[in-house]
C-alpha positions as a Python dict, from the first residue, in 0.01 Angstrom:
ca = {
    (1, 'M'): (0, 0, 0),
    (2, 'E'): (-113, -224, -276),
    (3, 'N'): (-405, -130, -490),
    (4, 'P'): (-715, -298, -335),
    (5, 'T'): (-992, -411, -568),
    (6, 'I'): (-1368, -367, -507),
    (7, 'N'): (-1635, -603, -601),
    (8, 'I'): (-1877, -449, -832),
    (9, 'D'): (-2238, -586, -900),
    (10, 'K'): (-2313, -638, -1267),
    (11, 'D'): (-2561, -349, -1269),
    (12, 'E'): (-2318, -119, -1092),
    (13, 'K'): (-2055, 109, -1255),
    (14, 'Q'): (-1744, 248, -1097),
    (15, 'Y'): (-1681, 628, -1156),
    (16, 'G'): (-1395, 715, -938),
    (17, 'E'): (-1090, 580, -756),
    (18, 'S'): (-863, 793, -548),
    (19, 'R'): (-493, 783, -495),
    (20, 'R'): (-389, 785, -130),
    (21, 'A'): (-654, 920, 105),
    (22, 'N'): (-720, 936, 485),
    (23, 'L'): (-1061, 869, 657),
    (24, 'Y'): (-1150, 1033, 974),
    (25, 'K'): (-1463, 1007, 1190),
    (26, 'E'): (-1590, 1306, 1392),
    (27, 'Y'): (-1701, 1245, 1749),
    (28, 'I'): (-1869, 1484, 1984),
    (29, 'V'): (-1717, 1467, 2337),
    (30, 'S'): (-1868, 1631, 2654),
    (31, 'E'): (-1635, 1770, 2914),
    (32, 'A'): (-1698, 1950, 3249),
    (33, 'E'): (-1533, 2291, 3263),
    (34, 'G'): (-1522, 2568, 3527),
    (35, 'G'): (-1589, 2557, 3898),
    (36, 'L'): (-1333, 2588, 4172),
    (37, 'T'): (-1198, 2302, 4371),
    (38, 'G'): (-1126, 2361, 4728),
    (39, 'F'): (-982, 2161, 5027),
    (40, 'T'): (-1121, 2149, 5386),
    (41, 'F'): (-894, 2023, 5673),
    (42, 'R'): (-1080, 1892, 5973),
    (43, 'P'): (-942, 1859, 6311),
    (44, 'T'): (-952, 1482, 6292),
    (45, 'S'): (-697, 1522, 6006),
    (46, 'D'): (-936, 1401, 5745),
    (47, 'L'): (-904, 1586, 5409),
    (48, 'Y'): (-1222, 1674, 5216),
    (49, 'V'): (-1218, 1784, 4858),
    (50, 'H'): (-1524, 2000, 4746),
    (51, 'Q'): (-1623, 2197, 4447),
    (52, 'L'): (-1718, 2550, 4475),
    (53, 'G'): (-1922, 2725, 4199),
    (54, 'R'): (-2087, 2568, 3903),
    (55, 'S'): (-1919, 2383, 3626),
    (56, 'K'): (-2072, 2366, 3286),
    (57, 'T'): (-2062, 2082, 3029),
    (58, 'V'): (-1878, 2172, 2698),
    (59, 'K'): (-1914, 1969, 2389),
    (60, 'K'): (-1607, 1944, 2171),
    (61, 'K'): (-1552, 1797, 1829),
    (62, 'V'): (-1281, 1543, 1810),
    (63, 'L'): (-1137, 1378, 1499),
    (64, 'S'): (-1026, 1018, 1505),
    (65, 'K'): (-823, 871, 1212),
    (66, 'E'): (-991, 556, 1114),
    (67, 'S'): (-775, 445, 812),
    (68, 'S'): (-553, 534, 519),
    (69, 'G'): (-617, 379, 183),
    (70, 'R'): (-832, 447, -131),
    (71, 'F'): (-1171, 604, -183),
    (72, 'Y'): (-1404, 469, -446),
    (73, 'A'): (-1730, 595, -603),
    (74, 'T'): (-1987, 399, -793),
    (75, 'D'): (-2325, 481, -918),
    (76, 'K'): (-2469, 302, -592),
    (77, 'R'): (-2229, 355, -316),
    (78, 'L'): (-1903, 513, -182),
    (79, 'L'): (-1630, 291, -42),
    (80, 'F'): (-1318, 343, 160),
    (81, 'L'): (-1071, 48, 162),
    (82, 'G'): (-757, 63, 356),
    (83, 'E'): (-567, -50, 660),
    (84, 'G'): (-864, -29, 888),
    (85, 'K'): (-1224, -153, 871),
    (86, 'P'): (-1375, -96, 520),
    (87, 'L'): (-1647, 171, 497),
    (88, 'E'): (-1939, 158, 261),
    (89, 'I'): (-2196, 419, 229),
    (90, 'P'): (-2493, 373, -8),
    (91, 'L'): (-2553, 682, -205),
    (92, 'D'): (-2926, 676, -113),
    (93, 'G'): (-2804, 685, 262),
    (94, 'L'): (-2592, 998, 218),
    (95, 'L'): (-2762, 1297, 362),
    (96, 'R'): (-2522, 1566, 263),
    (97, 'V'): (-2175, 1610, 102),
    (98, 'T'): (-1987, 1928, 193),
    (99, 'I'): (-1636, 2065, 168),
    (100, 'E'): (-1482, 2150, 503),
    (101, 'H'): (-1125, 2248, 387),
    (102, 'P'): (-919, 2035, 362),
    (103, 'Y'): (-1177, 1762, 397),
    (104, 'L'): (-1472, 1609, 201),
    (105, 'A'): (-1748, 1576, 462),
    (106, 'L'): (-1987, 1287, 426),
    (107, 'Y'): (-2293, 1303, 643),
    (108, 'T'): (-2518, 989, 703),
    (109, 'K'): (-2805, 961, 931),
    (110, 'A'): (-2582, 838, 1220),
    (111, 'E'): (-2225, 948, 1147),
    (112, 'K'): (-2002, 1220, 996),
    (113, 'Y'): (-1703, 1111, 798),
    (114, 'L'): (-1412, 1323, 665),
    (115, 'V'): (-1203, 1229, 376),
    (116, 'E'): (-860, 1394, 319),
    (117, 'F'): (-712, 1332, -26),
    (118, 'E'): (-335, 1363, -24),
    (119, 'E'): (-293, 1425, -401),
    (120, 'E'): (-637, 1511, -532),
    (121, 'S'): (-899, 1793, -501),
    (122, 'H'): (-1183, 1740, -248),
    (123, 'I'): (-1386, 1975, -469),
    (124, 'K'): (-1349, 1732, -757),
    (125, 'W'): (-1475, 1445, -543),
    (126, 'A'): (-1765, 1648, -399),
    (127, 'S'): (-1866, 1730, -764),
    (128, 'L'): (-1856, 1374, -872),
    (129, 'I'): (-2052, 1248, -570),
    (130, 'Q'): (-2318, 1518, -624),
    (131, 'L'): (-2335, 1424, -990),
    (132, 'L'): (-2385, 1051, -889),
    (133, 'I'): (-2655, 1153, -626),
    (134, 'N'): (-2842, 1347, -889),
    (135, 'K'): (-2824, 1061, -1135),
    (136, 'L'): (-2954, 815, -866),
    (137, 'K'): (-3241, 1038, -756),
    (138, 'N'): (-3366, 1150, -1104),
    (139, 'K'): (-3305, 805, -1247),
    (140, 'V'): (-3192, 980, -1565),
    (141, 'A'): (-2854, 1017, -1728),
    (142, 'A'): (-2752, 1351, -1566),
    (143, 'D'): (-2410, 1367, -1728),
    (144, 'T'): (-2288, 1712, -1647),
    (145, 'L'): (-2256, 1895, -1319),
    (146, 'K'): (-2107, 2248, -1278),
    (147, 'I'): (-1998, 2363, -941),
    (148, 'G'): (-1809, 2690, -934),
    (149, 'K'): (-1519, 2675, -1187),
    (150, 'F'): (-1539, 2290, -1214),
    (151, 'T'): (-1739, 2109, -1465),
    (152, 'Y'): (-1761, 1738, -1424),
    (153, 'T'): (-1884, 1522, -1719),
    (154, 'M'): (-1933, 1150, -1711),
}
């Protein structure tokens, strides 16, 4: 895959560009489980199917691979450019960033995205994004962030 370029506003600064990465979206799917299925034969040779007992609805998490490409971080937004539809998340629209090994989880108000880095640490990216969020919220030059054994300096 060739290296895509991103359009940067003149008041925006790019802080990170990944190597190869995969973007996943998490969906919640409801399925009915349980109950017994039975058959009833009538003298008129009709076959009736009925369910005995109660079934319950179970919610399951399903991951869908949306794209392969590159992940970018600026001081205003996160971008994923690849073979699928581009994803852009404004930093002020990001509710939470967590590490769900081996993924970087990005929570917005409506969606949950997972990014898998093939050659890089998801911890490094979580640190960088948290630093950019701190910088945006505090509107000051928060230049150093320490998370565990990692220290990230702009």
